[in-house]
Residue, then its C-alpha position, 0 to 999 in steps of 0.5 A: m522228374k528223375t532222369l536215369v542217371e540221377f536215379i542210379w546215382d541216388q541208388q549209389e549214395n545208399v551204398g557205403t561202398a560205392t565208387g560210381e563204376f557201375s553207375r557209369l557202366l549202366n550209363d553206357i549201356g543208356i547211351a548205346a541204347k539211344i544211338v540203336n533207338r535212332d537207328v531203329n527209328r531211321a531204318g527205312l530212310a537209312g538203307i539199313l533194313g534187310f540182312e547183312g549177308s552173314t551168320n552168327v554163331q547160332g547159324e541164324n543170318q544177321k539183319k544189318l541192324d543186329v551187326l549195328a547194334n552190337n557195334e555200338f554196344i561194343k563201342a560204348l562198353r569199350n569207351g566207358k571202360q568199366c566193362t573187361a569183356i562182353i559176351s554177345e549173341e552176335n559174336d562166337d566167342v567172348v570179346v575181351f578189351e585191351d589189357s589197360i581196361v581189363e586190368h582195371a574193370k570189374y564187370i562182365v556184359a552179356i548182351d542180345p544187342l537186338d531182340g527180335s530182329s526178324n520183326i524189324e521191317v513190319n514195325v514191330s517193337i524190338g529191344t535189347i537185353f542185357a546182364i551185368y556180372r561182377r568179375k571174379s579174377i584180377g589182372k589182365i587174365i579173363t577166366m572162364e570162372d569170370i564168364l560162366q557165372a549162374g544168374t544168382e551172380l548177376v549184378c544187374g538185369g535189364y532191357v530196352i524196348y524200342g516201340s511207340s516209345t523207348m524204355l530202359v527197364y532194369t534191376t539191381g535186386k532191389g526192385v524193378n524200375g522203368f524209364t522212358y526216353d524223352p527224344t526232345v530232351g535226350l534224357f531217359i526219364l524214370s516213368h515206371p517206378n517200382m514195377k510189380i507182376g500180379d500173381e496171376g494173369n489172363i494172358y499166355s504167350i506162345n508159338e502155338a504153330n509149334y504144337i505138335y512138337f511141344a512137350e505134353g505138359v505144354k500141350r496140357y498147359i494150353k488146353y488149361c488156358q483154353e478151358d471156360d472157367p470164370a471162377t479163374n478167369r478162363p480162358y486166357t487170352t493169347r498173345y504173341i509177338g515174337s520178340l522176348v522183350s515185347d512180350f515180356h514187357r506186355n506180361l510184366l505191365r498186366g500179368g501173364i506168362y511167356i512160354y518158349p518151351g524145348t520141343k521135341k526137335n529142339p529139346k533146349g528151346k531156342l532162347r540163350l540162357m546167359y543173355e536172354c533167360v537169365p536178365v528177364a528172369f532176374l527182373a520177373e523175380q524182382a517184380g513179384g513173378k517167377a522163372s523156370d525152365g519147366f522144372r528149376r529156377i532158371l537163375d539156378i542154372h550153371p551155363e557151361d557154354i556162353h551161347q547155352r539155350s534153355p526153355l523158358f516158362i516166365g511171368s505171373k508166379k502162379m501161372v508159371e507154377k501151374a505150367e511146372e506142375l503139368m510139366r512134372e506130371f507129364s513130361p518128366e523126361f524133359r527134365e534131362m534133356 
């Protein structure tokens, strides 16, 4: 069995300029994930379910576990001293560390500490999504050029899913690998090497309760998924959990498409570009899939704000391409929204 730390170091040894800093950073994320996993599993007994009584920058009510997870990742990354700053769903502004850390650390981390937290009380799988960028400046001053980087600049994208088993899945642009947490020894063990998503699947994931607000292209795609056509294995099966990590993880393993589109009420959708859409898009592409906002590649979008939102069509390549085709044909006005 190969542990996460061993795997990271093996990968580093294949890079002539490797210094071990990225390895330590990813290990810090793994440490925080273990603590969050513990908190999630004992939440009902420890009195940490329910709302904190505060809201984040998006106006969403924060759960107690949202705040706990955010604090644990910030603490782990500060103590590890490889990260200069954090962009988090739970913080209005960029969290910049002390000058002594900023001056020497090379990485920026964008993170959704607890994705799907509305499902905490009902024991549905939730997760953490993270993106790692290399800073462009040198010294004690963090610049906006460091912070607002497109997905094409990503060093690493990944997520942790807290479910029937806890898994950490990540990519550095050399394939996707998954590690299952073994609580008896406290280690993430390589369990899913070189993960791939099929070109086609038979699962579509979308919140159809918002159907009346969807663009015509999205409505046409849903009808396409529901048509009876044995030659293309339709109708597809619908599966929607309401947690990006959970829905994406299932489709990554089984093939399928996840859609969180823009609507007439929210043209940009509700998912955040930098710490939700971009990391899973990087994973999808590295696994052989595709990620789009309905018209363009997610990784090509240059953010203008740390909490910028984006529609997301992600999963098996041919399924995403079919959805894009219908968006271009029936909803071209959403391209400019």
